[in-house]
N, C-alpha and C positions, 0 to 999 in steps of 0.2 A: 504493499500498501504507498503510496506516495504520502500524502497528508502533512505535508509540511506546515509549519505553524506561520499563519498569516496577520496583520495587524486585524484589530476589530474597525479601524478605522475603514479599511480598505474591504472587508466583507459590506460594512454598511455600505459603501459609495457603491458597490457593484449590485448590492439589492436595491438601493433607489434608482440605479441606473435600468436593472431590469424592469421593474414596475412598469417606468416613465415610458419603455421601450413598447413593453407588452400592453400596456395599458392604453396608450395614444389612441383616443378615435372608438374605445370601447363602448360608449354611449351611442354610437349612432350605428351601429352594428348589428344591423335586422336578425331577429333571433332566428334560430335555427338554417342562417343564415352559410352557402357557401360548402363545400361537398367534404366528408371525411373519405371517401372513397372516391379519389380526381379519375380512375376508372369508369366504375359506374355510375357514377357521379348520384353519391349518397349520400344524402343532407345529416345533418346532424340532430335526430330527432329528439334524440335523451336527451340535448339541452332544454326544449319547451316541456317534456314532458320532468325533468326535474326541477324548472323552473315553476312549474303549474304547482305539483308536489308542495315548494319549500312556501311560494306564494298563500296557499292554503295552512300550511302550519302556521305563519305568521300571524294571519287575517285569526283563526282562531285561536291562538294560544297554546295550541295541540302538540308540541315542544318534542316528544316520544315517537308518537307517530303517524306515519306519513297515509296520504289517501289521494287517489286520484278520481278524478269524475265521482267523486260521494262515493267511494267503497277503498277500504283497504287494499294498502300497495307496501306490500313487505318484500317487494324486490330486492332491493340493497337495503343495506341497516342507515343507520342515523344518523352516521359522517357525512352521506353523499346529501342531505338535505340540510341539517341543522344550523350549519356556518351561514348557508345564504339567505334560511329563513330568517335568523337574528340580523343580519346588513340586511332584509327587504325591512323586519322591525325598524330600526332603527335611525335605514338612511331614504325608505319609503321604496315603494316600487317603482322600479327603474330600469333600463338596462344597465345600469351604470352598478346598481347594489346587484344585481343577479351577476355579475362576474367580477365582484371585487374579489370572492372569494380564491378565486380563479387565478385571476393576474396575481395574488399576493403568492398563490404556491407554485406557482412561475416564476416568480421571483427568488423567491427561497431556494426552488432549484437547485438557477441557477448559482446563487451565492453559495448551495451547500456543495456545490461541482467546483465549483473557483476554490473553496477552503480543502477542501480533498483533493481535489486534480490540477489543480493551475488554473491561468486563464486561459490558456488555448482553449481547455475544454470545456470552460464555461461560452466562450465564444464559439465553439463546433455545434452545443447545442441550442444557443440560442439563435443560430443562423439555421436549425434544422425545422421547416417547413410548416410540419406536421406538429411539432413540438410550440411552434408562433399561433396556429390556426384554432389546440384546443384551450390554450395559455388565456383565451378570449371567448371559450364560450364554458360556460356553466357544463360543466361536466365532472367526472370523476379523474379519467384519466389523470392530469395533473397533478391533483393532491398528493393519490398514492403514488405518483413519483416522488415528491418531495418529502413522502412518508421515508419512501425507500432510502431515497440517499440520506437523508437522516438518520434514517436508523444504521446502513451501513457501514457510516464516518464514526458514528456513537458507541458502534456495537466491542469493541475494544477499550473504548473511551471512556465509558458512563453506562453501569448497567440502567439506571435510571431513565435516561435518556433515551437511550433503545430501546427500550419496555415501553413508554412512549411513545416515540415514534411507530413502532410496529403495531400496535392499538390501535391508534390512529390508519395505519393504513387501510389496517381488515375492518376499522367501525369507516371505513371508506367506501371499498370495494370487496369487501370478504375476503377470500380467497387470495385474490389477487396481491392484498396486503401481506403476504405472506414469506414474498419473494426471500426480504433478509434471512430466514430462520430456515431458510430453503440453502441458504450461500454458506454463513458460517454457522460454525460448532463451537467455538471457546464462550465460555459465560453461559451455552444453550439455556440448561434448564434454569436458571435465574431468569433468565431475560422473558422467556416465554412464557413463566409461570407469572410475575409480573406484570404481562401484558395480559395473561386471561386474567387476569383479576381486572383489569380494566374494561375487559371484555366485554366478559358476561353478565353486567348487569342489567343490559340492552335486552339480553339476548332472553334472560330470565323474567327479564321486563313484558317482553309481546309474549314469549310463553305460558306467561299465567292469564294474560290480560287474553289474548286474542289464538290462543293454542290451534284453532284449525288452521286459522290463514299461517301462521309462522310456520309451522309443519309442513302444510301442503306448498306455499307459495314461495318458505324464503329456505325453508331446507329441501325440497324436494324436487321442486319447480325449477329453482336460482341454481342450485349446487348440484344435482345427483342430475335432475333429466338435461339440464339446458350448459353442465358443464363436463359430464363425464356420459352422456351421450352425444349420440349427432344427429342434433334436431336439422329441420329440412332450412337449408342455405338457396340465399336467392341465389350466390354465383357457383356454375356450373366447374368451376376449374378444381382443380386439386388443391391440396396445402401448398405445396411445395408453387406452385406454378402463379398462385395467388396470391401470396407472400411475399417474393423476387420481382415479380410486374406492382405492385404498389409500394414496394422498398425502394426503384427504380424511379418509379410516378415521384416520392414524396420527396426523398434527398440521395441520389445517386450516388453522391461524394461518399456519405457514410454508408450507405449498403456495398461498396467499392470495400470500402475501411473493415468491414464488419467480421471477414474470417480472417483480414491481414494481421485485425488488431487481436481477435482471441488467439492466432499461432506466435505472437510474438510477448503477450502477459502470461503465455505457458512455458517459454523458452525462459524471460526472465525472473518466473518465479511469483508474478504476481497473481497468486490467485485467486483473491475477490474478487478484481476487476474478470479475471477469464472465467470464472464460476457464475457471475450476474450477468455476464454476454451470454454464456452458456445456457444456463438458465431460459433466459430472455426468448432467447430462438427455440429452446424446449418447449417453452409452454404454447405458443404460435400450434405445432403441433400435438400437445397435451388437448388443448383443447377442440370439440368437435366444430362449434361457430364459428365461421371466417370474419371476420372483424379489423379494419385495416390501422383504427385507432389501437388494435394489439402491436403494432409496430413500434410506439413509442418507448416502450422500455430498452430494446435491441440498441434502437440512436443513440438513447440515454448512455445505454451502456459503451455502445460503441466510440462515443464523445468522451467519456473515461476511461476509456484503454486506450484510445489512440493520443488525447490531448497531451501527455508531459511529453511526445517524442515528436511535436510540432508545435513552432517555433507562432509564438501568439501573434506574433503580425500578417502571418499569414492565416488562422483563422480568423482574425479581424477582418482579412479580407474578403473573405469565403462571405460573411454574412455584410461587407458593405457592398457587394456584387449583386447578392440578391435581391438589397432593399433597391437598389443602381435600376435593377435588369425586371424589378415586381413577383424576382420566384419568391419574394414574398412584400406584402405591400400591407396599407395601413388603413386602405378606402374599403369604404363596403360592400360586399359581398352581394351577389343574388337574393335577394330573398325569397322567399317561400312563393308558389304561382300566384294565392289568391290574397295575397299579404296588403295589397292596397283596397282590394273590398273589402278584407276584416277592418282595415282601420277606417274606410268607410263610413261602414257599417256601423263602427261603434262609434261614431262621431256622431249617429241618429242617436243614443243612447236609449234605445228601447228595452223593452223590458223581458219581449219573449226569451222562451229557447231558442237555440239554434240548430238546427240541423244542420250537418256534413257532409257532402256526397264524397266519399273516399278520404284520405289521409293526405293528401296532397298538401294540404294546411302544413303535416307534420307537428301536428299538436298545438300549433302556435293559437287558435282558436280557446283553446283550455287556461291560457292565461290572462285573459283581456275582460274577467269580473263581468260578463256575462250571465246571465239566470242559470242557465244549464245550456251544457255544449253533449248531444251526440252525435254520433258517426256512423255512416249507411254505409255497408260496405255487402261485396256481392257473397254471393252464398247461402248458405246453409249450416247450422250447425253441427250438421252431423258431418261438416267440413274442416271443422278447425282443426288447427293440429292438437294434439292431446297436453291438455295440462290436469293438475291434481286439484287445481279447485273447480267443481264442478258451474263454470261460469252460466250455462243455458238453464240447469237445472236454478240458481239463483238468480236469474232474470234477469244478469244483468246483460248478457247475449239473448238477442232475443229475436224471431224471423219475423220480418216488417210486418206480417200476413195476421198474427196475432196483437198486434198492439191495435191500444182501447183505450179510450180517455176511463181510467180506473178510480185514478186517484191525482191528485194534484201534486205530488210528487211521484213520476213515472221511477219505475228503477232501470228501466235498460241504458245503459252506458252506449250500447252498440246494437241496430236492429241491421240485419241482415236478408237486403233485398233478390228476389227469385231472376224479377223482370220486371219491367217498367210500370206494368197495372201497380207491383208494390208500390212505387214510388206516388204513383198519381194518389192508392192511396191511404198513405203515410199524410200527400199535403191536404187532404179532404178532409181527416181526423185531427190530425196533430194540433194543437196550438201552440207550435210554431215558425218561426222564422225558416228558410233553406239557402242555403252554400250550395251554391249547383254550378259547374264547367255551363257555357253557357249554352253551346251547343244543346244539354239537355232541355229545352225552353220548349225546340220543336217536338219535343217528345210529347207535354202539356195537350194534351189535345182539347180537354175543357177551357172553357172561357173562366176569366176571374184574376188570376195570378197579380199580384202591381208585385210590380217591379223598384224596388227600394234602392236596390245601387248595383252598377252594371260596370266595373273596371278590370280593363286586360283579361277578358276572355272568361269570367265569373260575373256573375250574374247572385242578387239575395232577393228572394221573395215574400211577401208575407200573402199568402195563397188566403181563399177566399174556400170557407166551406162546400161542395160539393158532393151529389150522387152521380159515382160513377156506376150504379147495376152490377157492381159487381160480388161477389160473396164473399166475404171475408169469415176466417175459423174467428172462433172467439175464444181462447182455449188460457184456463186460471194460470197461474205462475206453480208450479210444481213446489209441492211441500217437502 
């Protein structure tokens, strides 16, 4: 390990410079904008999901239990939401406060890498476009990276601090935060036991307060089904092709240096850096689900391994070149397709629920303080990916044909459409406004829907009830 002592003043300066660099213009960056996967153009949907949950926690003052669209959401531990919820409570609900914690964690990661491996490593990380992208989004990848770097640095220096950093990583992204414990072995029992004491209370609380949801969603779904088994992947490539193409698309320099740095660290007996890089690569193949953001630890570990052998001016030149050529840009990126329509709709200050056709808004509508948001998706309950929470039975997901006005608080978060007649049925029966692609308007053969908003190929309609002449099933929620 390198770990030379560096003046506190220089560490503070690096942190402040990194925070300014990462946070500049973050408040004008549209929610869920840009692409986490530059090959398939996959947007950061998780940012809207985590933001919606955090906003709800701050509004309700329910600091230990995350909810999404009115139902429990134990997909991640509390560390994924609580810091942002506190930021929203203190600074208000705005894009700046939603991303403040991620920016600070990004600056902390750069400063920690500088303290551990030197200025060149810090520059290489800061120049990584994926790191820059994720540090400006309310997501868990950069906070868990910061926790990992701190745990690795403190492991052989301060057991208490290492344990706190390890616990922070696990409480942010579950097993992804365990990387330091898989890499280092000295003081392992004491550090892991101290970390477990910090991790356990939230898990015990949820196991007591929400035992069914905790066991089925957090343990079975999130860790076992999605972690150990191979879920359905949108990308058809193998793991090797998927990650190699995304690594090259994001950062060809670090992608090229990764295998060379691994061999060099083994040769120079820098086993901590080598182990972190090897574990980060192995994890890509250990999980069935493929996600381009999983490359972030590989890039960070490569920067840590290669940085000490690269002159700081050369590493700084990489950052300057990417800023000059827009390889890294502070300019706002493309918003989600219906962003303009949603903004215009919000300005109307209506108090209806909103039904959204598809998820091309990437859940942005759920962050807009609307009365209620429901999503319309194609298919039926029998075609859903298997989960251990029976969403159809709980009426969280239901066929559109079963919708009818039973109560003022509808249970469904997702309604499944078989065909166009289901949409017409909803428009005639649901007391909601509808966000639809503009081409859908031609499929509404009945008269009467008032177009409230028309922007960028999307419309919002406030329909009038109609008699479609179609007989629909009226099923009661399953007991």
